C-alpha positions as CSV (number, residue, x, y, z in Angstrom):
1,M,-17.3,10.7,9.2
2,L,-17.3,14.4,9.9
3,I,-14.5,15.6,12.2
4,N,-14.9,19.4,12.0
5,C,-16.8,22.0,10.0
6,V,-15.7,25.4,10.9
7,V,-16.0,28.9,9.5
8,Y,-13.1,31.4,9.7
9,D,-13.3,35.1,9.3
10,K,-10.0,37.0,8.6
11,G,-8.0,34.2,10.2
12,H,-10.1,33.9,13.3
13,R,-12.4,31.0,14.2
14,L,-16.0,32.2,13.9
15,H,-18.0,29.1,14.9
16,D,-18.8,25.6,14.0
17,I,-21.6,25.0,11.5
18,Q,-23.6,22.0,10.2
19,P,-22.8,20.7,6.7
20,D,-26.1,21.9,5.4
21,Q,-25.1,25.5,6.3
22,I,-22.0,25.6,4.2
23,G,-23.7,27.3,1.3
24,D,-24.6,30.3,3.5
25,Y,-20.9,31.2,4.0
26,L,-19.4,30.5,0.6
27,G,-18.6,33.5,-1.4
28,Q,-18.4,35.9,1.6
29,P,-15.2,38.1,1.5
30,D,-12.4,37.2,4.0
31,R,-14.3,34.0,5.1
32,F,-13.7,30.4,4.3
33,V,-15.0,27.0,5.5
34,W,-12.7,24.3,6.6
35,V,-14.2,20.8,6.7
36,A,-12.3,17.7,7.9
37,L,-13.6,14.1,7.1
38,H,-12.3,10.7,8.1
39,D,-13.2,7.6,5.9
40,P,-16.3,9.3,4.5
41,S,-19.0,7.3,2.7
42,A,-20.0,7.9,-0.9
43,Q,-23.2,9.6,0.3
44,E,-21.2,12.0,2.5
45,M,-18.8,12.9,-0.4
46,A,-21.8,13.4,-2.7
47,H,-23.1,16.1,-0.3
48,Y,-19.8,18.0,-0.2
49,Q,-19.3,17.5,-3.9
50,E,-22.6,19.4,-4.4
51,A,-21.8,22.0,-1.7
52,F,-18.3,22.9,-3.0
53,G,-18.8,22.0,-6.7
54,L,-16.0,19.4,-6.6
55,H,-15.0,17.6,-9.8
56,E,-16.4,14.1,-10.0
57,L,-13.0,12.6,-11.0
58,A,-11.4,14.0,-8.0
59,V,-14.2,12.7,-5.8
60,E,-13.8,9.3,-7.3
61,D,-10.0,9.3,-6.7
62,T,-10.7,10.2,-3.1
63,L,-13.1,7.4,-2.4
64,K,-11.0,4.7,-4.2
65,G,-7.9,5.4,-2.1
66,D,-4.4,4.0,-2.9
67,Q,-3.8,6.8,-5.4
68,R,-0.4,8.1,-6.3
69,P,0.5,11.4,-4.7
70,K,-0.4,14.2,-7.1
71,L,-1.7,17.7,-7.7
72,E,-4.6,18.5,-10.1
73,E,-6.0,21.9,-11.0
74,Y,-9.7,22.3,-11.7
75,D,-10.4,25.9,-12.8
76,S,-9.7,28.0,-9.6
77,A,-9.6,24.9,-7.3
78,L,-6.8,22.5,-6.4
79,F,-7.0,18.8,-5.6
80,M,-4.0,17.2,-3.9
81,I,-3.4,13.6,-2.7
82,M,-0.7,12.9,-0.1
83,H,0.4,9.7,1.7
84,M,0.9,9.8,5.4
85,V,3.2,7.2,6.8
86,S,3.8,5.9,10.3
87,M,5.7,3.1,11.9
88,T,3.6,0.5,13.8
89,E,5.4,-2.5,15.5
90,G,8.2,-2.3,13.0
91,E,5.9,-2.1,10.0
92,L,5.5,1.0,7.8
93,Q,1.8,1.9,7.5
94,S,0.5,4.4,5.0
95,G,-2.8,6.1,4.4
96,Q,-4.2,8.6,1.9
97,V,-4.9,12.2,2.6
98,A,-6.9,14.1,0.0
99,V,-7.3,17.9,0.1
100,F,-9.7,20.1,-1.9
101,A,-8.8,23.8,-1.8
102,G,-10.7,26.5,-3.6
103,P,-12.0,30.0,-3.1
104,G,-13.7,30.0,0.2
105,Y,-13.3,26.4,1.3
106,V,-10.9,23.6,2.3
107,L,-12.0,20.0,2.5
108,S,-9.5,17.4,3.9
109,V,-10.3,13.7,3.7
110,R,-8.3,11.1,5.5
111,L,-8.4,7.4,4.6
112,H,-7.0,5.0,7.2
113,P,-4.1,7.0,8.6
114,G,-3.9,6.9,12.4
115,Q,-2.6,10.4,12.8
116,G,-5.2,13.1,12.7
117,F,-4.8,16.8,12.0
118,A,-6.2,18.3,15.2
119,E,-2.8,19.7,16.0
120,V,-2.6,21.3,12.5
121,R,-5.9,23.1,13.1
122,R,-4.7,24.4,16.5
123,R,-1.5,25.6,15.0
124,C,-3.3,27.5,12.3
125,E,-5.8,29.0,14.7
126,S,-2.9,30.2,17.0
127,D,-1.7,32.5,14.2
128,P,-4.7,34.3,12.7
129,K,-2.4,36.5,10.6
130,L,-1.2,33.6,8.6
131,L,-4.5,31.9,8.6
132,S,-6.0,35.0,7.1
133,Q,-4.3,34.0,3.8
134,G,-7.1,31.5,3.5
135,P,-7.3,28.0,2.0
136,A,-3.9,28.1,0.5
137,F,-2.3,28.4,3.9
138,V,-4.4,25.6,5.2
139,L,-3.2,23.4,2.3
140,Y,0.4,24.3,3.2
141,A,-0.2,23.5,6.9
142,L,-1.7,20.1,6.0
143,L,1.1,19.4,3.5
144,D,3.8,20.4,6.0
145,A,2.3,18.2,8.7
146,V,2.4,15.2,6.3
147,V,6.0,15.9,5.3
148,D,7.1,16.4,8.9
149,H,6.0,12.8,9.6
150,Y,8.5,11.5,7.0
151,F,11.5,12.6,9.0
152,P,11.0,10.2,11.9
153,M,10.5,7.4,9.3
154,V,13.9,8.3,7.8
155,Q,15.5,8.2,11.2
156,A,13.9,4.8,12.0
157,L,15.1,3.3,8.7
158,E,18.6,4.6,9.4
159,A,18.6,3.2,12.9
160,E,17.4,-0.2,11.6
161,L,20.2,-0.2,8.9
162,E,22.8,0.5,11.5
163,S,21.5,-2.3,13.7
164,I,21.7,-4.7,10.7
165,E,25.2,-3.6,9.8
166,D,26.4,-4.4,13.4
167,Q,25.1,-8.0,12.9
168,I,26.4,-8.7,9.4
169,F,29.8,-9.9,10.6
170,V,28.4,-12.0,13.4
171,Q,28.8,-15.7,12.5
172,G,25.5,-17.5,11.8
173,S,23.4,-14.3,11.3
174,A,23.7,-14.1,7.5
175,R,20.1,-15.4,6.8
176,T,18.5,-13.2,9.4
177,S,20.4,-10.1,8.2
178,L,19.5,-10.8,4.6
179,E,15.8,-11.0,5.5
180,R,16.0,-7.8,7.5
181,L,17.7,-6.0,4.7
182,Y,15.1,-7.0,2.1
183,Q,12.3,-5.9,4.5
184,L,14.2,-2.6,5.1
185,K,14.5,-2.1,1.3
186,R,10.8,-2.6,0.8
187,Q,10.0,0.0,3.5
188,T,12.5,2.4,2.0
189,M,10.9,2.1,-1.4
190,Q,7.4,2.6,0.2
191,L,8.6,5.9,1.7
192,K,10.2,6.9,-1.6
193,H,7.0,6.3,-3.5
194,A,5.2,8.6,-1.0
195,A,7.8,11.5,-1.1
196,M,9.1,11.6,-4.7
197,P,5.7,12.2,-6.5
198,L,4.7,14.6,-3.8
199,G,7.8,16.7,-4.4
200,E,7.0,16.8,-8.1
201,A,3.5,18.0,-7.2
202,V,4.6,20.7,-4.8
203,S,7.1,22.1,-7.3
204,H,4.1,23.4,-9.3
205,L,2.9,25.5,-6.4
206,F,5.9,27.9,-6.3
207,G,7.6,27.8,-9.7
208,G,6.5,28.5,-13.2
209,R,2.8,29.1,-13.6
210,V,1.6,29.1,-10.0
211,P,-2.1,28.6,-9.4
212,A,-3.9,31.8,-8.5
213,L,-4.9,30.3,-5.1
214,C,-1.3,29.9,-4.1
215,R,0.4,33.0,-5.4
216,E,0.6,34.6,-1.9
217,T,2.0,31.5,-0.2
218,R,4.5,30.3,-2.8
219,E,7.4,30.8,-0.3
220,Y,5.8,28.3,2.1
221,F,5.4,25.7,-0.5
222,R,9.1,26.2,-1.5
223,D,10.0,25.4,2.1
224,V,8.0,22.2,2.0
225,Y,9.7,21.3,-1.3
226,D,13.1,21.7,0.3
227,H,12.1,19.3,3.1
228,L,10.9,16.8,0.5
229,H,14.2,17.1,-1.4
230,R,16.1,16.4,1.8
231,I,14.0,13.3,2.5
232,E,14.4,12.0,-1.1
233,S,18.2,12.4,-0.8
234,A,18.3,10.6,2.6
235,V,16.1,7.8,1.2
236,D,18.4,7.4,-1.8
237,T,21.4,7.2,0.5
238,I,19.7,4.6,2.6
239,R,18.8,2.6,-0.5
240,E,22.4,2.6,-1.8
241,M,23.7,1.6,1.7
242,I,21.1,-1.3,1.7
243,I,22.4,-2.5,-1.7
244,T,26.0,-2.4,-0.4
245,A,25.0,-4.2,2.8
246,I,23.3,-6.9,0.8
247,Q,26.4,-7.4,-1.3
248,V,28.6,-7.5,1.8
249,N,26.2,-10.0,3.4
250,L,26.2,-12.3,0.3
251,S,30.0,-12.1,0.3
252,M,30.1,-13.1,4.0
253,V,27.9,-16.1,3.1
254,A,30.3,-17.0,0.3
255,I,33.2,-16.8,2.7
256,D,31.5,-18.9,5.3
257,E,30.7,-21.5,2.6
258,G,34.3,-21.4,1.5
259,E,35.5,-22.1,5.1
260,V,33.1,-25.0,5.3
261,N,34.3,-26.4,2.0
262,K,37.9,-26.2,3.2
263,R,37.1,-28.1,6.4
264,L,35.3,-30.8,4.4
265,A,38.2,-31.1,1.9
266,A,40.7,-31.3,4.8
267,W,38.8,-34.1,6.6
268,A,38.2,-35.9,3.3
269,A,42.0,-35.9,2.6
270,I,42.7,-37.2,6.1
271,F,40.3,-40.0,5.8
272,G,41.3,-40.6,2.2
273,V,44.9,-41.4,3.3
274,A,43.6,-43.9,5.9
275,T,41.4,-45.4,3.3
276,I,44.4,-45.9,0.9
277,F,46.4,-47.7,3.5
278,A,43.5,-49.9,4.6
279,G,42.7,-50.7,1.0
280,I,46.3,-51.8,0.2
281,W,46.6,-54.0,3.3
282,G,43.2,-55.4,2.8
283,M,44.0,-56.9,-0.7
284,N,44.0,-60.7,-0.7
285,F,47.4,-61.4,-2.2
286,T,49.4,-64.5,-1.1
287,H,52.9,-63.0,-1.1
288,M,52.5,-60.0,1.3
289,P,55.2,-60.5,3.9
290,E,53.8,-57.9,6.3
291,L,50.7,-60.1,6.7
292,D,52.8,-62.7,8.5
293,W,54.5,-60.3,10.9
294,R,53.5,-60.5,14.5
295,T,53.6,-56.7,14.8
296,G,52.0,-56.1,11.4
297,Y,48.6,-55.0,12.6
298,P,49.8,-52.5,15.3
299,L,52.5,-51.2,12.8
300,A,49.8,-50.7,10.1
301,L,47.6,-48.7,12.6
302,L,50.7,-46.7,13.7
303,V,51.5,-45.8,10.1
304,M,47.9,-44.8,9.3
305,G,47.6,-42.8,12.5
306,G,50.9,-41.0,11.8
307,A,49.9,-40.2,8.2
308,C,46.5,-38.8,9.3
309,G,48.1,-36.9,12.2
310,G,50.7,-35.3,9.9
311,L,48.0,-34.2,7.5
312,Y,45.9,-32.8,10.4
313,R,48.9,-30.7,11.6
314,R,49.5,-29.4,8.1
315,F,45.9,-28.4,7.6
316,R,45.7,-26.9,11.1
317,R,48.7,-24.6,10.4
318,A,47.2,-23.6,7.0
319,G,44.0,-22.6,8.8
320,W,41.8,-25.1,7.1
321,L,40.9,-26.8,10.5
């Protein structure tokens, strides 16, 4: 679906055009076309592939979706895939953003992410001086918007981890805490898989052999790389804390099981003593004087009760009961 198709002249918005008019503006100095698509069909992509001369492999990756974040260079054009992440009802959702940037054009394609780029376009149009740098600056603006969405996700993961840590030492919450920790670990890895490959891709836009399209904007891409490096460090820290929390949680489970085992052992010892006395006095021997005593039965109960009570007090003082 077509969202926008706009021509810019020296950083200023000239006017909207129809897709079949793109060829009339390509190659004009100081002008470029910015097209935005959302979940396009194969027929739509075929039209823009012909209009911009896009490589068929890049178009195929765009339509397939679920691609690893990457940067590919085709002659004088660039093709970048990014993952946009968002939190919906406690679940981390992701979608693919593909950007084609070349001399005189930018084509951005969103697959399934809920957040659009209307604000990015408004921000670019509010600063014609920067937008006059052309497609490279638009690529930076889109990339920066995607990376900026990672920071709230990091904060949400940190808040969830703190909430789980507060519950770890609450008795009876071990299973729930463990389930939440594993869910959090999965979300952390999902964010890491979006940020880490993207950082590797962005590093090629400001260091070493920089593509000709981005030579005037390398400082902007360096800034994005710094943000990605911070996100990667934060994600690694969260991941290490999750591993530690899981170990502590499992230790708490072992401690609770030990306490239960001690209680069971204490009660087993108490009833074991009573069983011994009952077994001895229940034997059918002829010469057992105490069987003929008038006070034999209450005396036996008193001895059994006293022995069990004494054990109970000892276990109580030891903290087993």
